[in-house]
N, C-alpha and C positions, 0 to 999 in steps of 0.2 A: 867581713868585711862587705862593704858595698858594691856590686858588682856595677864595670861600666855599663853606661847607656849603649845599648842599638842603635844604631841606625835607624833604624825605626820610630824608636820612641824620640830620638834626634827630631826626626821630620815631623813629628806629630806637634813637640812643641813649636818647632819653628811655622809649622801651617796657624797653629792657633795665634802666635802672637801675630804672623801679619797680617791674618784673619779681624785683628784689633787694631792696628796698622791702618788698616785698608776702611775700616770700619761696616766690615760686611759680615756684622754675626759674630756670634762669641759660640757657637754649636760646638760639637766637637768634631773633629775633620774627620773624615772616613778614608783610608788607606785604599787605593785602587791596587798599587802595583807600588813592588822596588826592584828596582832594577841600576842601570847605571845613576839614575834618578829619583825621589820618591814623587809618586804624583798620588794627589789626593783630593776627597770632592770637599767644597765648605760650602756653606752657606743654603743647605737641603739639596745640595747637587749643582747649581747655579753655579760656581764659581768652583774651578780646579788650581789648587797649587802645586808646584814643580818646586823643589826643593832639592838643590844640587846635594852633592859627596865633598863637597869641598869651598872655602873661600877662596880657592884661585878661580872659583869657574865664573866668576863676579860680570868679567868682560864677557866671557859667551853669552849669559845668561842677558847683559844689557843689547848685547848684539843681536841675539833671538828675538826681542822684543823689536825692535827697530827695521830689522828684516819683518817680523808679521806686519808690521805698520806698510813698510813698502809695497810687500806683496800685495797686501788688502787697494792701496791706493793703484795698482795695474791691475788690477779687477779679477786678480784670482783669490780662489774662496781658500783662507786659511784660519785659523785657530786664531784667535784674535785676542791680545794681552785684553787687561783693566785699564781705564781711562786713568792717566794722571802719569807721575813717574815709578817708574819698574827698572828692574829688579826695586826688591828691599834686602837689607838684613835681619834678619829674625832669629832671635838665641844662638849667634852666631852664626848661621848660614843663610844662603845664598836661598831665595825663595823669588819667585815669580809669580802671578797669577794672572790668571786667564779666564773670560765668558765659557761654560762647557758647551760641548758640541752634542746634543741628542741624533743617534743615526747607528745605522746596521754595518757589518764590516760588508765589500763589497768585493768586485771579480779585479782582477788583471787590468782588462782591458781602461776600466775607469782610470785605473792609475797611469795607463800612459799615455792618456788623453790630458792629465794636469801634468804630467813630467814633458810633454813637450812643450805645453805652455811654458813651466817652469823653464827649461834649457831654452828658449827661445826670449831670455829676459835680458836686460842688459840694466845694473845698478844704479841708481843715483849717483857722482862720485863723490858725494861728501857717504856715501855707505860702502866703508871699506868690508871686504870681505876676505877671507882668508885662505890659502891656498887650501888643495886635498890633503889631509896629514893620513894615508892609510891607516898606521899603527900608532893613533893617536891615544895616548891611554892605556893600551894593551897591558907595557912595561907592569905600570900601577895596579893594574886588573890581576894579574899573574900575581905578584907578590904581595897582593891582603887578599884573596880567595880563600876564605875558608875551608876546610875540608883538601886541600891540594899538600896532595903527597912532594917531597924535595922532585923523586924521578917525576911527577908530574909537569912541577914550575921549570923542571929542565927540560920537559921535551918543549913547553911550550914557550919558551925562550928561546930554542936552539932555530926552530919552526920559524918562529918570526926572524929571525935575521937573515934565516934562506929565504925567504918569502922576501923580505927586502930588497935582495939582492935579485930574483928573480922577478921582481914590478917593476924594478927600475929599466928593462930590458923590454918592457912588452908596449908595442907600438897600435896607437889608437889609429880609430879611421872619424870620429867623429871629432866635428872642432870644440874646443876645450872653451866651456859654457858654466853659468851658475848654475851647481846641481845642489841638491838634496841632503846626499851623503847616508841617508840610511832609508831610500826609500822601498820600504818593502810595503803589504800589502796593509800590517795593523798600522800602519800612521796612516790611512785613509781611512774618513768614513761617510755612509754617505745618509745626508738629513732622507725626512718626508718628504719633500721638495722636489728631492732630486739632486742637488748639490752636491760636490762630491769635495769633502773637505779636507785640506791637508794639514797636518800641525808634525810638532815633534821635530822646530827648524832649529835647532841649535847647533847644527853640524851643518845651515847651508855655507858653501864656501866655490870657490874655482877648481875647476877638473873636468876629465873628463867625462863626459855623459853614459861612456862605457859603464862606468864605477857603478849607477845607479841603479843600470837596466841590469848587470850584474843578481842582483838580490833575487829578481823575479824567475832569473833561467837557474839559478841555485835551490829554488825552490821548485824549481819544478824537478829538477835533478833528484832531489830528496822524496818528489814524490808528494809534496804540500798541494803543489798548483798542479792541475791536468795536462795534459800533450795538448789536448784544445783549448786550454785556456794560457797556456803558453803562446801559443800559435795564434790566438787573437792578439794578446797584447803585441807581438812584433808584428804584425798587420797593422794596427793602431795606430802606433809607435814611429812604425816602417823601418825597424832595423832590428837583426837578430844580434847579440852580443855574442853570441855561441858559435858563429863564425869568426870570430876573432883567432888568427893561429894560437895564441896563447892566454885563448881563457880559461884552462883548467888552472892559471897559476890566478887569475880574477879569483874563480872560484876556491881554488885553499885560501886566499885572503878572508875569505867572507865567512870560508867554514870557522877560521879560526878567530875571528873576531864573533861569531856566533856563542865560540866555545867559551872561547875569558869573560864574555859578558853573563852567561848564565852560571860560569865559576862564582861570579859575585853572591850568587843565589843559593849554592850546596847545598849551606846549614840551614836551609829554608824546612826540608823535609828528604826524605832517604829517596823518594824519587825523583828528585833535582839530584843530588849526589848521585844516585847511580845514574841518569844520563849525562851528568859532565866525564862520568868516569867511562861512560859506553862511546862517548864524543874522544875523549881524549887516547883512547883506544882504537879509534878508527884514523887518529891524525895522525898516528905512530906508522899507519898503513896506508899508502893514500886509496891505493887500488880495490879497497874491499868496501863491499856494497853499503849504504848507508843504510841503519836503521835509526833515526833521529826520530823524534818526537818534537814539532813546536810548544814553546811555552811564550 
């Protein structure tokens, strides 16, 4: 009996079809990574295809394209969609095509500069941005993630309910602003000309700037950024999110999101599955020291 196609196979076919539709060649796509979306290279690396896991993501993909064009007009250096109508439906999936960005990983201070500029912007009236939904798609990720046990799913669902209640009681110091939603160091690249390019714009929304700032703080807590890097990040941005009385709630929500995201990839390798198990075990014991590995 024929086995059902996995998301990677579907994403490859969708990217091929989208490339033909856009007239950017018929070379086989190359998978860059599979996560919440599939990211693939096309046209000898000049084009990036982003393939959503569900047709329900059509509106958010359209908004991502609109947001990128608005931010570019505002002078912010961001990833740019191909010209013309975007996204498209290919192989039954939502696909958007983007100009590839050549660059290297940079430092948290560069991210702080970008976030200061982003948080100061006010969108055009015709560009409707949603409100931050901190637990968006987490329930779906918990239920669909491979290799999770029933106990794992129960742990994650219970923690999500608890944190939803706790997060509602958090008081923020900074004014509500346009935020990125997933402002981690992996979503910026520094080009050879020194420009810092922001990408993965699908989650742009209205919300507390502390939500964006908390990711860098959590990465410091996990040992992925040094204390010196974090101090410089705070100095450049002008605020230290860890001084919030309820920062630990923000951290817990971020850890839950990071775990649910990685759980989607638990079937990729035993190394990934082991990391997911480690993270879930730590979530059951909030005070235990973390030894998480970046993915």
